[in-house]
N, C-alpha and C positions, 0 to 999 in steps of 0.2 A: 444354322449358320451364324446367327447373331451371337449365340453363346460362345461359339468358337472364337470369334473376334475379341470378345470381352476377356476370355481366358488368355488368349495370346497377348493382348495388351497388358493384362495384369502380370503375366510372366515377364514381359519385356520391361515393365516398370521395376519389378523386383530385381531383375538382372542389373539394371542401371544403378539402382540404389546400392546394391551389394558391391558393384564395381567401385562406386564412389567411396564406400567404407573401406574397401581393400586398398585404394590409393592412399587414403589418410593413414591407415595402419602402416603402410610401407614408408610413408614420410616420417612417421614417429619412430619407426624401427631403424631406418637407414639414413635419415636426414642429418645434416651437419648441425651440431649444437651451436647456437648463437644466443648470447645474453644481451638484452637491451636494458639500459638503466631506466628505472622508473622515476617519474615525477609524482609528488604527493597528490592524492585524490581521496575524497571521502569514501570509506569502504563499506557503506551500509545502504540497503534498500529495503524499506518495509514491504513493498509489493513483491519483490523478487527474492527475498531472503538475503543471506549474507553473500556479498561479492565485492570485488574491487573494481572500480572504474579505472581504466588504465590510460595513462599518458606516458609517452616515452621521450627521453631527452633527445633522441635522434630526430624525432618529429620537429621539435623546437629548432634544432640546428639546421634542418633542411627546409623549414617552412618557407623562407623567402624564395629559394630557388624553385621549389615545387609550385608555389603560387605564380611565380614568373613564367614557368613553363606552360601553365594553364592546362596541363594534362590531369584529368580526374583520376586516372590510374597510371601507374608506372613503376619504375624500379629505382631504388637508391642503392648505391654501392657503399658497403660498410667495410672499414678496415678493422680486423680483429686483433685484439691484443693477446698476450700470453694466456689470459684467463678465459678467452673467448668472448669478451665484451666487444660489441660492435660500436664503432664510432663513425659518424657520418663522414664520408670521403667525397662523394659527388653524386649527381644524378646520372643514371645510366645513359651513356652516349654510344652504346653498342661497341665500344672498344673492349679488348680482351681484359679480363680481370688480372690484376697483379697478384703475386704471392701474398696470402693472408687476407684477401678480399673475398667478399661474398655479396651477391645481389639479393635484394629482398623486395618483394612486391608491396607497394603501398596503395592505399585508396584514399582519395580526398573526397570527403562528404561534408558539404557545407564548409565550415572552417576547420573541421577536425581531420587530422591525418591518422589513418589507422593502419596497423600492421596485424594481419590475421584476425584480430578481435579487439574490441575496446573494453572487455570485461573478463574477469577471472572469478568464477563461482567456487565457493568452498562450503564445507559442511557447517551448518548452523552452530553457533556457539564458538567457532574457531577464529573469530575476528581478531582477537588479541594476538594470536599466533602470527597472523599475516601482516600485522602492523610492522613487523621487522623486514618486510619484503623490500629489497633494493633493486632486484633484477627480475625481468621476465625471461624464462628459458624457452626458446623456440627451437624447433627442428626445421631446417631449411633445405630444400632440394636444389639441384643445379639450375632449375628453371626459375628459382626465386620464390616459389610457393612455400608457405610456412604455416606452422601450427604451434600454438602456445601449449606447452606441456607441464610447466611448473613455475613456481616462484622460488627465488633464492634470496638469501640474506646477505648482509655485508661481507661475510666470510665465504660466500659462494656455496653454502650448504643449502640443499633442497629443503624448503619449508614443508612440514607435514609428512615427511618421509618416515615411514615406520621402521 
């Protein structure tokens, strides 16, 4: 009987993990493309390999209002320009989104405002290539959940695309 419960629990855990993976794949496939402008940060870590620590201009623009709201997690409303670059519009007040707006989940951890992730890992030896990064490319769903999928340069070209 005990083995039965262990097997059942293992299958349940695998189902939950696979469902989570499926949800992320759907977000990458069907999510709306949103670009967030990067602010410069040192792109190296000896312990973790090559990666970019990420900071976004939107976080700087929204910092005062986010800290004033005292909400550790919430949504910012971004106005998208013609290239899909998101600019801070307001903190989500549950009003309807206007044409060209998208909501995006943020997390306030300490003093850092994070969108999906605070790092972008890339293949060792490619640091020079990613120095040209100007935008982080996200896929965002209607609920505001997002995932970082690529880095783009000043001309909006995907960096590292083969």
